[in-house]
C-alpha positions as CSV (number, residue, x, y, z in Angstrom):
1,M,-123.6,125.5,-79.0
2,P,-123.3,121.9,-80.9
3,A,-121.5,120.7,-77.8
4,R,-124.8,121.8,-75.7
5,T,-126.7,119.8,-78.4
6,A,-125.0,117.1,-77.9
7,I,-124.9,117.1,-74.1
8,F,-129.1,117.4,-74.0
9,R,-129.8,115.0,-76.6
10,Q,-127.6,112.4,-74.5
11,R,-129.5,113.5,-71.6
12,I,-132.7,112.8,-73.5
13,I,-130.8,109.3,-74.5
14,D,-129.8,108.4,-71.0
15,H,-132.5,109.3,-69.2
16,G,-135.5,110.2,-70.8
17,E,-135.0,114.1,-69.7
18,V,-137.8,116.3,-72.2
19,F,-138.7,119.6,-70.5
20,T,-142.5,120.7,-70.2
21,P,-142.6,123.5,-72.6
22,P,-144.2,127.3,-70.7
23,G,-147.4,126.9,-72.8
24,L,-148.4,123.3,-71.8
25,V,-147.6,123.7,-68.2
26,N,-150.2,126.9,-68.3
27,D,-153.1,124.5,-70.6
28,M,-152.3,121.6,-67.7
29,L,-152.6,124.0,-65.0
30,E,-155.6,125.9,-65.8
31,L,-157.8,122.6,-65.6
32,V,-157.1,122.6,-62.1
33,A,-156.6,126.6,-61.7
34,H,-158.9,126.4,-58.4
35,E,-156.3,124.1,-56.6
36,C,-153.4,126.6,-57.5
37,Q,-155.0,129.3,-55.9
38,R,-155.5,127.4,-52.9
39,I,-152.3,127.8,-51.0
40,D,-151.9,124.7,-49.2
41,S,-152.9,122.6,-51.9
42,R,-150.5,120.0,-52.6
43,F,-149.0,119.5,-55.7
44,L,-146.3,116.3,-56.7
45,E,-144.2,116.6,-59.7
46,P,-142.9,112.7,-60.9
47,A,-140.4,114.2,-63.0
48,C,-139.8,118.0,-61.8
49,G,-136.6,118.4,-63.7
50,N,-135.6,121.9,-63.2
51,G,-139.0,123.0,-61.9
52,N,-141.1,124.1,-64.9
53,L,-144.8,123.0,-63.9
54,L,-143.5,123.8,-59.9
55,A,-142.6,127.4,-60.3
56,E,-146.0,128.2,-61.9
57,V,-147.5,126.7,-59.1
58,L,-145.7,128.3,-57.1
59,R,-146.5,131.8,-59.0
60,R,-150.2,131.2,-59.1
61,K,-150.2,130.5,-55.0
62,L,-148.3,133.8,-54.3
63,S,-150.5,135.7,-56.4
64,T,-153.2,134.4,-53.9
65,V,-150.6,135.4,-50.9
66,D,-150.7,138.7,-52.8
67,K,-154.2,139.4,-52.7
68,R,-154.7,137.7,-49.0
69,N,-152.0,140.0,-47.6
70,A,-151.3,143.2,-50.1
71,Q,-150.0,145.1,-47.0
72,N,-148.9,142.8,-44.4
73,R,-145.5,141.5,-44.6
74,E,-145.7,139.2,-41.8
75,K,-148.5,137.5,-43.1
76,W,-147.0,137.5,-46.5
77,Q,-144.2,135.6,-45.8
78,R,-145.9,133.0,-43.6
79,D,-148.4,132.5,-46.4
80,A,-145.5,132.5,-48.4
81,I,-143.7,129.7,-46.8
82,L,-146.7,127.4,-46.5
83,A,-147.2,127.8,-50.2
84,V,-143.5,126.3,-50.5
85,C,-144.6,123.5,-48.0
86,S,-147.3,122.0,-50.7
87,L,-145.3,121.9,-53.8
88,Y,-143.0,118.5,-54.0
89,G,-140.9,117.5,-56.6
90,I,-138.7,114.3,-57.9
91,D,-135.8,114.0,-60.5
92,L,-133.8,111.7,-61.2
93,L,-130.7,114.0,-61.8
94,A,-128.9,115.7,-58.9
95,D,-128.5,119.1,-61.3
96,N,-132.5,119.4,-61.6
97,I,-132.9,119.1,-58.3
98,D,-130.1,121.8,-57.5
99,A,-132.1,124.0,-60.1
100,C,-135.8,123.4,-59.4
101,R,-134.8,124.1,-55.6
102,S,-133.2,127.0,-56.7
103,R,-135.7,128.1,-59.1
104,L,-138.1,127.8,-56.7
105,L,-136.6,130.1,-53.9
106,D,-135.7,132.8,-56.5
107,V,-139.5,133.0,-57.4
108,V,-140.4,133.5,-53.9
109,N,-137.8,135.9,-53.8
110,A,-138.8,137.5,-56.7
111,A,-142.7,137.5,-55.4
112,H,-141.8,139.9,-52.3
113,A,-139.6,142.5,-53.8
114,A,-141.7,142.8,-56.1
115,R,-144.4,143.1,-53.3
116,F,-142.1,145.0,-50.8
117,K,-139.3,146.7,-52.8
118,T,-137.5,144.7,-50.4
119,P,-135.4,141.1,-50.4
120,L,-136.7,138.3,-49.0
121,P,-135.6,138.2,-45.1
122,D,-132.7,135.7,-44.5
123,E,-134.9,133.8,-42.0
124,A,-137.7,133.0,-44.5
125,A,-135.0,132.3,-47.3
126,R,-133.6,130.1,-44.8
127,A,-136.9,128.2,-44.2
128,A,-137.9,128.2,-47.7
129,G,-134.4,126.3,-48.8
130,Y,-134.8,124.0,-45.7
131,I,-138.5,122.9,-47.2
132,L,-137.5,122.7,-50.1
133,S,-134.5,120.4,-49.5
134,K,-137.1,118.3,-47.9
135,N,-139.7,118.3,-50.8
136,V,-137.7,118.3,-53.9
137,V,-135.9,115.1,-53.8
138,Q,-133.5,113.3,-56.1
139,G,-135.0,109.3,-57.1
140,D,-137.2,107.3,-59.1
141,A,-140.9,108.0,-59.3
142,L,-141.3,104.7,-60.6
143,T,-139.5,102.9,-58.3
144,L,-140.4,104.5,-55.3
145,R,-136.5,104.9,-54.0
146,T,-134.0,107.7,-54.5
147,T,-130.8,107.0,-55.5
148,G,-129.1,105.6,-52.4
149,N,-132.1,102.5,-53.1
150,R,-134.3,103.8,-49.5
151,P,-138.2,104.9,-50.1
152,I,-138.8,108.3,-51.2
153,V,-140.1,110.0,-48.0
154,F,-141.8,113.4,-48.1
155,P,-142.8,115.5,-45.2
156,E,-146.1,116.6,-44.2
157,W,-145.7,120.4,-43.0
158,S,-148.7,121.8,-41.0
159,P,-149.1,125.5,-39.2
160,V,-149.1,125.6,-35.6
161,N,-149.2,128.3,-33.2
162,G,-149.6,131.1,-35.9
163,S,-145.6,130.8,-37.1
164,M,-144.7,127.5,-36.1
165,L,-145.0,124.3,-38.4
166,K,-145.2,120.8,-38.0
167,R,-143.2,118.1,-39.9
168,C,-144.9,114.8,-39.9
169,D,-142.8,112.1,-43.0
170,F,-144.7,109.5,-45.0
171,A,-142.9,107.5,-47.4
172,Y,-143.8,107.3,-51.0
173,R,-145.4,104.3,-51.9
174,I,-147.9,102.6,-53.5
175,A,-151.0,102.0,-51.7
């Protein structure tokens, strides 16, 4: 345990990494509770870490998906993917990005399993994974650059023709 504590302390020193506790996440999201209920309301976490804030936003959005589509698996999956499309994160550390993406995908899988008693179908899991690979990126939100010193680019996802998505990329920059 002491070695692990030393690693955490060093990450705080090197990167300023401090995770937001669940109680504080809930307090912050209560201030924008109505937006958390909207499936298409966008959230950007510029220091997402392993996804504490984004995971809770996604849980709240999926609660709305459950209420709207309790008996319709196809619509549930479509709306769950739209909820994933609305979440964006940036973090300095690659391991945090991987953990955040994985955590968000786990939230969708768990919600689907709770609602329908089956795992999320592979096609929906692949779609969510791809979207998260584009929406949760490694970079520095202060410089607006990736670790490769390129502009941070986020896609905007728009539904078309029922289950299809249109993607339009935008560079993250100061207006």
